[in-house]
PDB file with SEQRES, HELIX, SHEET and CRYST1 records, atoms N, CA, C and O in Angstrom:
SEQRES   1 A   87  MET ALA PRO ALA VAL SER THR SER ALA ASP ILE ALA ALA          
SEQRES   2 A   87  PRO LYS PRO ALA GLU ASN PRO ILE GLU LYS LEU ARG ASP          
SEQRES   3 A   87  GLU VAL GLU SER LYS SER ASP TYR VAL GLY ASP THR PHE          
SEQRES   4 A   87  VAL LYS GLU ALA ARG ASP MET HIS ASP GLY VAL THR PRO          
SEQRES   5 A   87  GLU ARG PRO ILE TYR GLY GLU ALA LYS LEU ASP GLU ALA          
SEQRES   6 A   87  LYS LYS LEU ILE ASP ASP GLY ILE PRO VAL MET PRO LEU          
SEQRES   7 A   87  PRO PHE ILE PRO ARG LYS LYS ALA ASN                          
HELIX    1 AA1 SER A    8  ASP A   10  5                                   3    
HELIX    2 AA2 PRO A   16  GLU A   18  5                                   3    
HELIX    3 AA3 PRO A   20  LYS A   31  1                                  12    
HELIX    4 AA4 GLY A   36  THR A   38  5                                   3    
HELIX    5 AA5 PHE A   39  HIS A   47  1                                   9    
HELIX    6 AA6 LEU A   62  ASP A   70  1                                   9    
SHEET    1 AA1 2 ASP A  33  TYR A  34  0                                        
SHEET    2 AA1 2 ILE A  56  TYR A  57  1                                        
CRYST1    1.000    1.000    1.000  90.00  90.00  90.00 P 1           1          
ATOM      1  N   MET A   1      30.079  -9.083  30.419  1.00  0.00           N  
ATOM      2  CA  MET A   1      30.512  -7.701  30.308  1.00  0.00           C  
ATOM      3  C   MET A   1      31.613  -7.597  29.329  1.00  0.00           C  
ATOM      4  O   MET A   1      32.610  -8.309  29.457  1.00  0.00           O  
ATOM      5  N   ALA A   2      31.491  -6.727  28.328  1.00  0.00           N  
ATOM      6  CA  ALA A   2      32.545  -6.592  27.372  1.00  0.00           C  
ATOM      7  C   ALA A   2      33.702  -5.767  27.773  1.00  0.00           C  
ATOM      8  O   ALA A   2      33.521  -4.766  28.466  1.00  0.00           O  
ATOM      9  N   PRO A   3      34.931  -6.137  27.363  1.00  0.00           N  
ATOM     10  CA  PRO A   3      36.119  -5.234  27.783  1.00  0.00           C  
ATOM     11  C   PRO A   3      36.092  -3.905  27.027  1.00  0.00           C  
ATOM     12  O   PRO A   3      35.539  -3.762  25.936  1.00  0.00           O  
ATOM     13  N   ALA A   4      36.710  -2.985  27.669  1.00  0.00           N  
ATOM     14  CA  ALA A   4      36.869  -1.571  26.989  1.00  0.00           C  
ATOM     15  C   ALA A   4      38.049  -1.693  26.124  1.00  0.00           C  
ATOM     16  O   ALA A   4      39.151  -1.933  26.616  1.00  0.00           O  
ATOM     17  N   VAL A   5      37.869  -1.533  24.801  1.00  0.00           N  
ATOM     18  CA  VAL A   5      38.907  -1.586  23.825  1.00  0.00           C  
ATOM     19  C   VAL A   5      38.983  -0.228  23.071  1.00  0.00           C  
ATOM     20  O   VAL A   5      38.014   0.248  22.480  1.00  0.00           O  
ATOM     21  N   SER A   6      40.140   0.328  23.132  1.00  0.00           N  
ATOM     22  CA  SER A   6      40.258   1.654  22.405  1.00  0.00           C  
ATOM     23  C   SER A   6      40.410   1.355  20.861  1.00  0.00           C  
ATOM     24  O   SER A   6      41.032   0.391  20.417  1.00  0.00           O  
ATOM     25  N   THR A   7      39.787   2.271  20.131  1.00  0.00           N  
ATOM     26  CA  THR A   7      40.002   2.173  18.725  1.00  0.00           C  
ATOM     27  C   THR A   7      41.049   3.140  18.283  1.00  0.00           C  
ATOM     28  O   THR A   7      41.467   3.983  19.077  1.00  0.00           O  
ATOM     29  N   SER A   8      41.472   3.068  17.120  1.00  0.00           N  
ATOM     30  CA  SER A   8      42.576   4.033  16.555  1.00  0.00           C  
ATOM     31  C   SER A   8      42.046   5.494  16.680  1.00  0.00           C  
ATOM     32  O   SER A   8      42.828   6.424  16.882  1.00  0.00           O  
ATOM     33  N   ALA A   9      40.742   5.672  16.558  1.00  0.00           N  
ATOM     34  CA  ALA A   9      40.211   7.064  16.661  1.00  0.00           C  
ATOM     35  C   ALA A   9      40.424   7.540  18.061  1.00  0.00           C  
ATOM     36  O   ALA A   9      40.583   8.746  18.251  1.00  0.00           O  
ATOM     37  N   ASP A  10      40.440   6.732  19.012  1.00  0.00           N  
ATOM     38  CA  ASP A  10      40.554   7.111  20.441  1.00  0.00           C  
ATOM     39  C   ASP A  10      42.000   7.386  20.844  1.00  0.00           C  
ATOM     40  O   ASP A  10      42.216   7.982  21.900  1.00  0.00           O  
ATOM     41  N   ILE A  11      43.026   6.975  20.042  1.00  0.00           N  
ATOM     42  CA  ILE A  11      44.375   7.058  20.434  1.00  0.00           C  
ATOM     43  C   ILE A  11      45.031   8.247  19.589  1.00  0.00           C  
ATOM     44  O   ILE A  11      45.085   8.213  18.360  1.00  0.00           O  
ATOM     45  N   ALA A  12      45.493   9.228  20.310  1.00  0.00           N  
ATOM     46  CA  ALA A  12      46.013  10.379  19.684  1.00  0.00           C  
ATOM     47  C   ALA A  12      47.521  10.275  19.595  1.00  0.00           C  
ATOM     48  O   ALA A  12      48.173   9.844  20.547  1.00  0.00           O  
ATOM     49  N   ALA A  13      48.077  10.663  18.471  1.00  0.00           N  
ATOM     50  CA  ALA A  13      49.550  10.614  18.323  1.00  0.00           C  
ATOM     51  C   ALA A  13      50.108  11.703  19.266  1.00  0.00           C  
ATOM     52  O   ALA A  13      49.519  12.766  19.463  1.00  0.00           O  
ATOM     53  N   PRO A  14      51.343  11.349  19.863  1.00  0.00           N  
ATOM     54  CA  PRO A  14      51.967  12.393  20.695  1.00  0.00           C  
ATOM     55  C   PRO A  14      52.256  13.687  19.945  1.00  0.00           C  
ATOM     56  O   PRO A  14      52.649  13.711  18.779  1.00  0.00           O  
ATOM     57  N   LYS A  15      52.018  14.823  20.740  1.00  0.00           N  
ATOM     58  CA  LYS A  15      52.305  16.085  20.097  1.00  0.00           C  
ATOM     59  C   LYS A  15      53.906  16.144  20.059  1.00  0.00           C  
ATOM     60  O   LYS A  15      54.588  15.445  20.809  1.00  0.00           O  
ATOM     61  N   PRO A  16      54.435  17.010  19.152  1.00  0.00           N  
ATOM     62  CA  PRO A  16      55.878  17.145  19.070  1.00  0.00           C  
ATOM     63  C   PRO A  16      56.543  17.543  20.423  1.00  0.00           C  
ATOM     64  O   PRO A  16      57.620  17.044  20.751  1.00  0.00           O  
ATOM     65  N   ALA A  17      55.901  18.433  21.189  1.00  0.00           N  
ATOM     66  CA  ALA A  17      56.543  18.716  22.455  1.00  0.00           C  
ATOM     67  C   ALA A  17      56.482  17.589  23.436  1.00  0.00           C  
ATOM     68  O   ALA A  17      57.268  17.597  24.384  1.00  0.00           O  
ATOM     69  N   GLU A  18      55.596  16.596  23.288  1.00  0.00           N  
ATOM     70  CA  GLU A  18      55.494  15.421  24.136  1.00  0.00           C  
ATOM     71  C   GLU A  18      56.520  14.345  23.770  1.00  0.00           C  
ATOM     72  O   GLU A  18      56.798  13.446  24.563  1.00  0.00           O  
ATOM     73  N   ASN A  19      57.037  14.441  22.648  1.00  0.00           N  
ATOM     74  CA  ASN A  19      57.910  13.345  22.158  1.00  0.00           C  
ATOM     75  C   ASN A  19      59.302  13.449  22.878  1.00  0.00           C  
ATOM     76  O   ASN A  19      60.002  14.447  22.705  1.00  0.00           O  
ATOM     77  N   PRO A  20      59.670  12.492  23.627  1.00  0.00           N  
ATOM     78  CA  PRO A  20      60.914  12.529  24.426  1.00  0.00           C  
ATOM     79  C   PRO A  20      62.153  12.818  23.630  1.00  0.00           C  
ATOM     80  O   PRO A  20      63.043  13.488  24.153  1.00  0.00           O  
ATOM     81  N   ILE A  21      62.281  12.361  22.390  1.00  0.00           N  
ATOM     82  CA  ILE A  21      63.453  12.599  21.560  1.00  0.00           C  
ATOM     83  C   ILE A  21      63.378  14.109  21.187  1.00  0.00           C  
ATOM     84  O   ILE A  21      64.418  14.762  21.265  1.00  0.00           O  
ATOM     85  N   GLU A  22      62.255  14.696  20.797  1.00  0.00           N  
ATOM     86  CA  GLU A  22      62.232  16.076  20.417  1.00  0.00           C  
ATOM     87  C   GLU A  22      62.508  16.929  21.582  1.00  0.00           C  
ATOM     88  O   GLU A  22      63.159  17.960  21.414  1.00  0.00           O  
ATOM     89  N   LYS A  23      62.045  16.575  22.832  1.00  0.00           N  
ATOM     90  CA  LYS A  23      62.295  17.339  24.045  1.00  0.00           C  
ATOM     91  C   LYS A  23      63.827  17.372  24.258  1.00  0.00           C  
ATOM     92  O   LYS A  23      64.403  18.411  24.581  1.00  0.00           O  
ATOM     93  N   LEU A  24      64.505  16.123  24.052  1.00  0.00           N  
ATOM     94  CA  LEU A  24      65.950  16.065  24.274  1.00  0.00           C  
ATOM     95  C   LEU A  24      66.650  16.984  23.264  1.00  0.00           C  
ATOM     96  O   LEU A  24      67.506  17.800  23.604  1.00  0.00           O  
ATOM     97  N   ARG A  25      66.235  16.803  22.001  1.00  0.00           N  
ATOM     98  CA  ARG A  25      66.832  17.692  20.891  1.00  0.00           C  
ATOM     99  C   ARG A  25      66.692  19.216  21.305  1.00  0.00           C  
ATOM    100  O   ARG A  25      67.668  19.955  21.175  1.00  0.00           O  
ATOM    101  N   ASP A  26      65.551  19.670  21.775  1.00  0.00           N  
ATOM    102  CA  ASP A  26      65.306  21.033  22.051  1.00  0.00           C  
ATOM    103  C   ASP A  26      66.316  21.409  23.170  1.00  0.00           C  
ATOM    104  O   ASP A  26      66.980  22.445  23.117  1.00  0.00           O  
ATOM    105  N   GLU A  27      66.393  20.539  24.155  1.00  0.00           N  
ATOM    106  CA  GLU A  27      67.266  20.877  25.284  1.00  0.00           C  
ATOM    107  C   GLU A  27      68.778  20.972  24.914  1.00  0.00           C  
ATOM    108  O   GLU A  27      69.490  21.892  25.319  1.00  0.00           O  
ATOM    109  N   VAL A  28      69.211  19.979  24.132  1.00  0.00           N  
ATOM    110  CA  VAL A  28      70.630  19.962  23.630  1.00  0.00           C  
ATOM    111  C   VAL A  28      70.879  21.245  22.827  1.00  0.00           C  
ATOM    112  O   VAL A  28      71.861  21.961  23.026  1.00  0.00           O  
ATOM    113  N   GLU A  29      69.914  21.500  21.890  1.00  0.00           N  
ATOM    114  CA  GLU A  29      70.147  22.651  20.985  1.00  0.00           C  
ATOM    115  C   GLU A  29      70.151  24.000  21.717  1.00  0.00           C  
ATOM    116  O   GLU A  29      70.818  24.952  21.314  1.00  0.00           O  
ATOM    117  N   SER A  30      69.370  24.040  22.822  1.00  0.00           N  
ATOM    118  CA  SER A  30      69.240  25.330  23.542  1.00  0.00           C  
ATOM    119  C   SER A  30      70.409  25.558  24.528  1.00  0.00           C  
ATOM    120  O   SER A  30      70.750  26.688  24.877  1.00  0.00           O  
ATOM    121  N   LYS A  31      71.036  24.362  24.980  1.00  0.00           N  
ATOM    122  CA  LYS A  31      72.067  24.556  26.048  1.00  0.00           C  
ATOM    123  C   LYS A  31      73.456  24.184  25.572  1.00  0.00           C  
ATOM    124  O   LYS A  31      74.381  24.164  26.383  1.00  0.00           O  
ATOM    125  N   SER A  32      73.636  23.902  24.360  1.00  0.00           N  
ATOM    126  CA  SER A  32      74.945  23.469  23.780  1.00  0.00           C  
ATOM    127  C   SER A  32      75.289  24.180  22.467  1.00  0.00           C  
ATOM    128  O   SER A  32      74.405  24.716  21.800  1.00  0.00           O  
ATOM    129  N   ASP A  33      76.511  24.182  22.117  1.00  0.00           N  
ATOM    130  CA  ASP A  33      76.947  24.814  20.856  1.00  0.00           C  
ATOM    131  C   ASP A  33      77.124  23.759  19.735  1.00  0.00           C  
ATOM    132  O   ASP A  33      77.811  22.756  19.928  1.00  0.00           O  
ATOM    133  N   TYR A  34      76.530  23.985  18.624  1.00  0.00           N  
ATOM    134  CA  TYR A  34      76.710  22.985  17.560  1.00  0.00           C  
ATOM    135  C   TYR A  34      78.061  23.337  16.947  1.00  0.00           C  
ATOM    136  O   TYR A  34      78.301  24.508  16.649  1.00  0.00           O  
ATOM    137  N   VAL A  35      78.955  22.362  16.748  1.00  0.00           N  
ATOM    138  CA  VAL A  35      80.184  22.552  16.249  1.00  0.00           C  
ATOM    139  C   VAL A  35      80.371  21.749  14.920  1.00  0.00           C  
ATOM    140  O   VAL A  35      81.473  21.735  14.373  1.00  0.00           O  
ATOM    141  N   GLY A  36      79.298  21.083  14.399  1.00  0.00           N  
ATOM    142  CA  GLY A  36      79.317  20.364  13.221  1.00  0.00           C  
ATOM    143  C   GLY A  36      80.433  19.312  13.096  1.00  0.00           C  
ATOM    144  O   GLY A  36      80.689  18.540  14.020  1.00  0.00           O  
ATOM    145  N   ASP A  37      81.065  19.308  11.961  1.00  0.00           N  
ATOM    146  CA  ASP A  37      82.102  18.216  11.690  1.00  0.00           C  
ATOM    147  C   ASP A  37      83.399  18.549  12.431  1.00  0.00           C  
ATOM    148  O   ASP A  37      84.332  17.755  12.310  1.00  0.00           O  
ATOM    149  N   THR A  38      83.548  19.612  13.164  1.00  0.00           N  
ATOM    150  CA  THR A  38      84.738  19.937  13.951  1.00  0.00           C  
ATOM    151  C   THR A  38      84.617  19.330  15.366  1.00  0.00           C  
ATOM    152  O   THR A  38      85.457  19.590  16.226  1.00  0.00           O  
ATOM    153  N   PHE A  39      83.540  18.501  15.604  1.00  0.00           N  
ATOM    154  CA  PHE A  39      83.334  18.060  16.948  1.00  0.00           C  
ATOM    155  C   PHE A  39      84.466  17.250  17.563  1.00  0.00           C  
ATOM    156  O   PHE A  39      84.730  17.385  18.758  1.00  0.00           O  
ATOM    157  N   VAL A  40      85.147  16.407  16.776  1.00  0.00           N  
ATOM    158  CA  VAL A  40      86.293  15.629  17.333  1.00  0.00           C  
ATOM    159  C   VAL A  40      87.385  16.538  17.807  1.00  0.00           C  
ATOM    160  O   VAL A  40      87.910  16.372  18.908  1.00  0.00           O  
ATOM    161  N   LYS A  41      87.751  17.549  16.944  1.00  0.00           N  
ATOM    162  CA  LYS A  41      88.795  18.521  17.364  1.00  0.00           C  
ATOM    163  C   LYS A  41      88.393  19.256  18.545  1.00  0.00           C  
ATOM    164  O   LYS A  41      89.166  19.291  19.503  1.00  0.00           O  
ATOM    165  N   GLU A  42      87.227  19.872  18.592  1.00  0.00           N  
ATOM    166  CA  GLU A  42      86.648  20.616  19.701  1.00  0.00           C  
ATOM    167  C   GLU A  42      86.670  19.793  21.047  1.00  0.00           C  
ATOM    168  O   GLU A  42      87.120  20.264  22.092  1.00  0.00           O  
ATOM    169  N   ALA A  43      86.163  18.568  20.937  1.00  0.00           N  
ATOM    170  CA  ALA A  43      86.181  17.756  22.162  1.00  0.00           C  
ATOM    171  C   ALA A  43      87.544  17.457  22.637  1.00  0.00           C  
ATOM    172  O   ALA A  43      87.802  17.483  23.841  1.00  0.00           O  
ATOM    173  N   ARG A  44      88.488  17.156  21.678  1.00  0.00           N  
ATOM    174  CA  ARG A  44      89.861  16.853  22.086  1.00  0.00           C  
ATOM    175  C   ARG A  44      90.552  18.040  22.701  1.00  0.00           C  
ATOM    176  O   ARG A  44      91.286  17.936  23.684  1.00  0.00           O  
ATOM    177  N   ASP A  45      90.278  19.218  22.060  1.00  0.00           N  
ATOM    178  CA  ASP A  45      90.907  20.472  22.563  1.00  0.00           C  
ATOM    179  C   ASP A  45      90.483  20.864  23.936  1.00  0.00           C  
ATOM    180  O   ASP A  45      91.257  21.359  24.756  1.00  0.00           O  
ATOM    181  N   MET A  46      89.096  20.598  24.174  1.00  0.00           N  
ATOM    182  CA  MET A  46      88.609  20.878  25.617  1.00  0.00           C  
ATOM    183  C   MET A  46      89.156  19.956  26.498  1.00  0.00           C  
ATOM    184  O   MET A  46      89.512  20.348  27.609  1.00  0.00           O  
ATOM    185  N   HIS A  47      89.296  18.630  26.132  1.00  0.00           N  
ATOM    186  CA  HIS A  47      89.867  17.636  27.070  1.00  0.00           C  
ATOM    187  C   HIS A  47      91.366  17.917  27.428  1.00  0.00           C  
ATOM    188  O   HIS A  47      91.832  17.708  28.548  1.00  0.00           O  
ATOM    189  N   ASP A  48      92.028  18.378  26.437  1.00  0.00           N  
ATOM    190  CA  ASP A  48      93.489  18.688  26.626  1.00  0.00           C  
ATOM    191  C   ASP A  48      93.712  20.047  27.231  1.00  0.00           C  
ATOM    192  O   ASP A  48      94.863  20.408  27.472  1.00  0.00           O  
ATOM    193  N   GLY A  49      92.646  20.850  27.500  1.00  0.00           N  
ATOM    194  CA  GLY A  49      92.857  22.094  28.073  1.00  0.00           C  
ATOM    195  C   GLY A  49      93.234  23.255  27.147  1.00  0.00           C  
ATOM    196  O   GLY A  49      93.589  24.349  27.587  1.00  0.00           O  
ATOM    197  N   VAL A  50      93.142  22.975  25.888  1.00  0.00           N  
ATOM    198  CA  VAL A  50      93.512  23.961  24.788  1.00  0.00           C  
ATOM    199  C   VAL A  50      92.383  25.056  24.799  1.00  0.00           C  
ATOM    200  O   VAL A  50      92.649  26.255  24.721  1.00  0.00           O  
ATOM    201  N   THR A  51      91.188  24.594  24.894  1.00  0.00           N  
ATOM    202  CA  THR A  51      90.049  25.594  24.898  1.00  0.00           C  
ATOM    203  C   THR A  51      89.214  25.299  26.157  1.00  0.00           C  
ATOM    204  O   THR A  51      89.236  24.190  26.690  1.00  0.00           O  
ATOM    205  N   PRO A  52      88.456  26.358  26.630  1.00  0.00           N  
ATOM    206  CA  PRO A  52      87.678  26.118  27.787  1.00  0.00           C  
ATOM    207  C   PRO A  52      86.488  25.153  27.563  1.00  0.00           C  
ATOM    208  O   PRO A  52      85.905  25.096  26.480  1.00  0.00           O  
ATOM    209  N   GLU A  53      86.177  24.454  28.556  1.00  0.00           N  
ATOM    210  CA  GLU A  53      85.060  23.382  28.441  1.00  0.00           C  
ATOM    211  C   GLU A  53      83.719  24.146  28.364  1.00  0.00           C  
ATOM    212  O   GLU A  53      83.465  25.140  29.044  1.00  0.00           O  
ATOM    213  N   ARG A  54      82.906  23.588  27.480  1.00  0.00           N  
ATOM    214  CA  ARG A  54      81.545  23.966  27.296  1.00  0.00           C  
ATOM    215  C   ARG A  54      80.730  22.849  26.722  1.00  0.00           C  
ATOM    216  O   ARG A  54      81.321  21.928  26.157  1.00  0.00           O  
ATOM    217  N   PRO A  55      79.469  22.848  26.814  1.00  0.00           N  
ATOM    218  CA  PRO A  55      78.723  21.786  26.240  1.00  0.00           C  
ATOM    219  C   PRO A  55      78.649  21.994  24.700  1.00  0.00           C  
ATOM    220  O   PRO A  55      78.292  23.075  24.232  1.00  0.00           O  
ATOM    221  N   ILE A  56      78.979  20.979  23.957  1.00  0.00           N  
ATOM    222  CA  ILE A  56      78.973  20.991  22.510  1.00  0.00           C  
ATOM    223  C   ILE A  56      78.292  19.730  22.021  1.00  0.00           C  
ATOM    224  O   ILE A  56      78.186  18.732  22.733  1.00  0.00           O  
ATOM    225  N   TYR A  57      77.826  19.808  20.764  1.00  0.00           N  
ATOM    226  CA  TYR A  57      77.343  18.624  20.054  1.00  0.00           C  
ATOM    227  C   TYR A  57      77.729  18.779  18.551  1.00  0.00           C  
ATOM    228  O   TYR A  57      77.937  19.911  18.113  1.00  0.00           O  
ATOM    229  N   GLY A  58      77.818  17.816  17.844  1.00  0.00           N  
ATOM    230  CA  GLY A  58      78.150  17.797  16.418  1.00  0.00           C  
ATOM    231  C   GLY A  58      78.189  16.384  15.828  1.00  0.00           C  
ATOM    232  O   GLY A  58      77.520  15.441  16.250  1.00  0.00           O  
ATOM    233  N   GLU A  59      79.024  16.349  14.834  1.00  0.00           N  
ATOM    234  CA  GLU A  59      79.081  15.043  14.082  1.00  0.00           C  
ATOM    235  C   GLU A  59      80.406  14.470  14.075  1.00  0.00           C  
ATOM    236  O   GLU A  59      81.387  15.213  14.056  1.00  0.00           O  
ATOM    237  N   ALA A  60      80.530  13.102  14.091  1.00  0.00           N  
ATOM    238  CA  ALA A  60      81.823  12.404  14.089  1.00  0.00           C  
ATOM    239  C   ALA A  60      81.601  11.080  13.420  1.00  0.00           C  
ATOM    240  O   ALA A  60      80.528  10.485  13.524  1.00  0.00           O  
ATOM    241  N   LYS A  61      82.596  10.633  12.749  1.00  0.00           N  
ATOM    242  CA  LYS A  61      82.607   9.255  12.253  1.00  0.00           C  
ATOM    243  C   LYS A  61      82.735   8.342  13.377  1.00  0.00           C  
ATOM    244  O   LYS A  61      83.274   8.675  14.433  1.00  0.00           O  
ATOM    245  N   LEU A  62      82.204   7.102  13.137  1.00  0.00           N  
ATOM    246  CA  LEU A  62      82.246   6.186  14.175  1.00  0.00           C  
ATOM    247  C   LEU A  62      83.631   5.810  14.723  1.00  0.00           C  
ATOM    248  O   LEU A  62      83.807   5.690  15.936  1.00  0.00           O  
ATOM    249  N   ASP A  63      84.604   5.626  13.833  1.00  0.00           N  
ATOM    250  CA  ASP A  63      85.952   5.329  14.283  1.00  0.00           C  
ATOM    251  C   ASP A  63      86.573   6.547  15.078  1.00  0.00           C  
ATOM    252  O   ASP A  63      87.333   6.354  16.027  1.00  0.00           O  
ATOM    253  N   GLU A  64      86.215   7.809  14.648  1.00  0.00           N  
ATOM    254  CA  GLU A  64      86.764   8.917  15.433  1.00  0.00           C  
ATOM    255  C   GLU A  64      86.116   8.948  16.814  1.00  0.00           C  
ATOM    256  O   GLU A  64      86.782   9.270  17.798  1.00  0.00           O  
ATOM    257  N   ALA A  65      84.796   8.610  16.904  1.00  0.00           N  
ATOM    258  CA  ALA A  65      84.188   8.688  18.199  1.00  0.00           C  
ATOM    259  C   ALA A  65      84.786   7.630  19.131  1.00  0.00           C  
ATOM    260  O   ALA A  65      85.033   7.908  20.304  1.00  0.00           O  
ATOM    261  N   LYS A  66      85.017   6.427  18.616  1.00  0.00           N  
ATOM    262  CA  LYS A  66      85.701   5.337  19.338  1.00  0.00           C  
ATOM    263  C   LYS A  66      87.021   5.777  19.846  1.00  0.00           C  
ATOM    264  O   LYS A  66      87.385   5.498  20.988  1.00  0.00           O  
ATOM    265  N   LYS A  67      87.743   6.462  19.016  1.00  0.00           N  
ATOM    266  CA  LYS A  67      89.082   6.928  19.376  1.00  0.00           C  
ATOM    267  C   LYS A  67      89.027   7.909  20.534  1.00  0.00           C  
ATOM    268  O   LYS A  67      89.884   7.870  21.417  1.00  0.00           O  
ATOM    269  N   LEU A  68      88.006   8.812  20.545  1.00  0.00           N  
ATOM    270  CA  LEU A  68      87.826   9.724  21.666  1.00  0.00           C  
ATOM    271  C   LEU A  68      87.584   8.976  22.890  1.00  0.00           C  
ATOM    272  O   LEU A  68      88.230   9.259  23.899  1.00  0.00           O  
ATOM    273  N   ILE A  69      86.711   8.044  22.898  1.00  0.00           N  
ATOM    274  CA  ILE A  69      86.345   7.081  24.059  1.00  0.00           C  
ATOM    275  C   ILE A  69      87.589   6.377  24.565  1.00  0.00           C  
ATOM    276  O   ILE A  69      87.840   6.306  25.768  1.00  0.00           O  
ATOM    277  N   ASP A  70      88.392   5.839  23.583  1.00  0.00           N  
ATOM    278  CA  ASP A  70      89.660   5.096  23.969  1.00  0.00           C  
ATOM    279  C   ASP A  70      90.626   6.016  24.636  1.00  0.00           C  
ATOM    280  O   ASP A  70      91.396   5.580  25.492  1.00  0.00           O  
ATOM    281  N   ASP A  71      90.618   7.288  24.276  1.00  0.00           N  
ATOM    282  CA  ASP A  71      91.461   8.313  24.876  1.00  0.00           C  
ATOM    283  C   ASP A  71      90.913   8.999  26.173  1.00  0.00           C  
ATOM    284  O   ASP A  71      91.479   9.964  26.686  1.00  0.00           O  
ATOM    285  N   GLY A  72      89.767   8.429  26.667  1.00  0.00           N  
ATOM    286  CA  GLY A  72      89.205   8.945  27.914  1.00  0.00           C  
ATOM    287  C   GLY A  72      88.447  10.154  27.866  1.00  0.00           C  
ATOM    288  O   GLY A  72      88.201  10.792  28.890  1.00  0.00           O  
ATOM    289  N   ILE A  73      88.021  10.545  26.598  1.00  0.00           N  
ATOM    290  CA  ILE A  73      87.218  11.709  26.282  1.00  0.00           C  
ATOM    291  C   ILE A  73      85.726  11.359  26.377  1.00  0.00           C  
ATOM    292  O   ILE A  73      85.250  10.636  25.501  1.00  0.00           O  
ATOM    293  N   PRO A  74      84.983  11.798  27.330  1.00  0.00           N  
ATOM    294  CA  PRO A  74      83.580  11.351  27.348  1.00  0.00           C  
ATOM    295  C   PRO A  74      82.727  11.905  26.176  1.00  0.00           C  
ATOM    296  O   PRO A  74      82.573  13.111  25.989  1.00  0.00           O  
ATOM    297  N   VAL A  75      82.210  10.976  25.435  1.00  0.00           N  
ATOM    298  CA  VAL A  75      81.202  11.381  24.443  1.00  0.00           C  
ATOM    299  C   VAL A  75      80.143  10.364  24.325  1.00  0.00           C  
ATOM    300  O   VAL A  75      80.369   9.206  24.676  1.00  0.00           O  
ATOM    301  N   MET A  76      78.931  10.748  23.824  1.00  0.00           N  
ATOM    302  CA  MET A  76      77.903   9.752  23.594  1.00  0.00           C  
ATOM    303  C   MET A  76      77.094  10.130  22.377  1.00  0.00           C  
ATOM    304  O   MET A  76      76.985  11.298  22.002  1.00  0.00           O  
ATOM    305  N   PRO A  77      76.512   9.067  21.754  1.00  0.00           N  
ATOM    306  CA  PRO A  77      75.686   9.339  20.501  1.00  0.00           C  
ATOM    307  C   PRO A  77      74.324   9.942  20.968  1.00  0.00           C  
ATOM    308  O   PRO A  77      73.772   9.595  22.012  1.00  0.00           O  
ATOM    309  N   LEU A  78      73.865  10.812  20.162  1.00  0.00           N  
ATOM    310  CA  LEU A  78      72.518  11.387  20.317  1.00  0.00           C  
ATOM    311  C   LEU A  78      71.512  10.587  19.523  1.00  0.00           C  
ATOM    312  O   LEU A  78      71.846  10.087  18.449  1.00  0.00           O  
ATOM    313  N   PRO A  79      70.236  10.440  20.032  1.00  0.00           N  
ATOM    314  CA  PRO A  79      69.216   9.687  19.285  1.00  0.00           C  
ATOM    315  C   PRO A  79      68.573  10.432  18.199  1.00  0.00           C  
ATOM    316  O   PRO A  79      67.466  10.070  17.800  1.00  0.00           O  
ATOM    317  N   PHE A  80      69.193  11.480  17.670  1.00  0.00           N  
ATOM    318  CA  PHE A  80      68.574  12.272  16.531  1.00  0.00           C  
ATOM    319  C   PHE A  80      69.772  12.874  15.735  1.00  0.00           C  
ATOM    320  O   PHE A  80      70.923  12.915  16.170  1.00  0.00           O  
ATOM    321  N   ILE A  81      69.367  13.335  14.518  1.00  0.00           N  
ATOM    322  CA  ILE A  81      70.364  13.895  13.620  1.00  0.00           C  
ATOM    323  C   ILE A  81      70.195  15.406  13.948  1.00  0.00           C  
ATOM    324  O   ILE A  81      69.082  15.931  13.992  1.00  0.00           O  
ATOM    325  N   PRO A  82      71.313  16.057  14.168  1.00  0.00           N  
ATOM    326  CA  PRO A  82      71.306  17.523  14.464  1.00  0.00           C  
ATOM    327  C   PRO A  82      70.680  18.305  13.220  1.00  0.00           C  
ATOM    328  O   PRO A  82      70.900  18.009  12.045  1.00  0.00           O  
ATOM    329  N   ARG A  83      69.893  19.311  13.646  1.00  0.00           N  
ATOM    330  CA  ARG A  83      69.516  20.196  12.597  1.00  0.00           C  
ATOM    331  C   ARG A  83      70.662  20.994  12.091  1.00  0.00           C  
ATOM    332  O   ARG A  83      71.509  21.337  12.916  1.00  0.00           O  
ATOM    333  N   LYS A  84      70.798  21.326  10.879  1.00  0.00           N  
ATOM    334  CA  LYS A  84      72.013  22.011  10.368  1.00  0.00           C  
ATOM    335  C   LYS A  84      71.895  23.375  10.821  1.00  0.00           C  
ATOM    336  O   LYS A  84      70.821  23.967  10.724  1.00  0.00           O  
ATOM    337  N   LYS A  85      73.026  23.969  11.356  1.00  0.00           N  
ATOM    338  CA  LYS A  85      73.143  25.273  11.845  1.00  0.00           C  
ATOM    339  C   LYS A  85      74.462  25.837  11.334  1.00  0.00           C  
ATOM    340  O   LYS A  85      75.410  25.087  11.104  1.00  0.00           O  
ATOM    341  N   ALA A  86      74.525  27.055  11.168  1.00  0.00           N  
ATOM    342  CA  ALA A  86      75.765  27.778  10.780  1.00  0.00           C  
ATOM    343  C   ALA A  86      76.631  27.827  12.081  1.00  0.00           C  
ATOM    344  O   ALA A  86      76.140  28.115  13.172  1.00  0.00           O  
ATOM    345  N   ASN A  87      77.900  27.539  11.903  1.00  0.00           N  
ATOM    346  CA  ASN A  87      78.802  27.664  13.024  1.00  0.00           C  
ATOM    347  C   ASN A  87      79.060  29.021  13.493  1.00  0.00           C  
ATOM    348  O   ASN A  87      79.818  29.212  14.444  1.00  0.00           O  
TER     349      ASN A  87                                                      
END                                                                             
């Protein structure tokens, strides 16, 4: 008896909505504010109580992100590049 082997024609590429990284991107973008390159300042201001806390995402240089972590400010890298938005 021959084994059942799928061919490339039988294998469909995942639809964009099925891609877990795209699903994460959609969720982050719909539930968070994009703050762009002001991310470090916004995160620090929220941590220090200067501004109210809210979910944000944006961009930071590696050394700036490490400094936030060293200062006890919880941040994490996202597995995608943010779509550019106007602040």
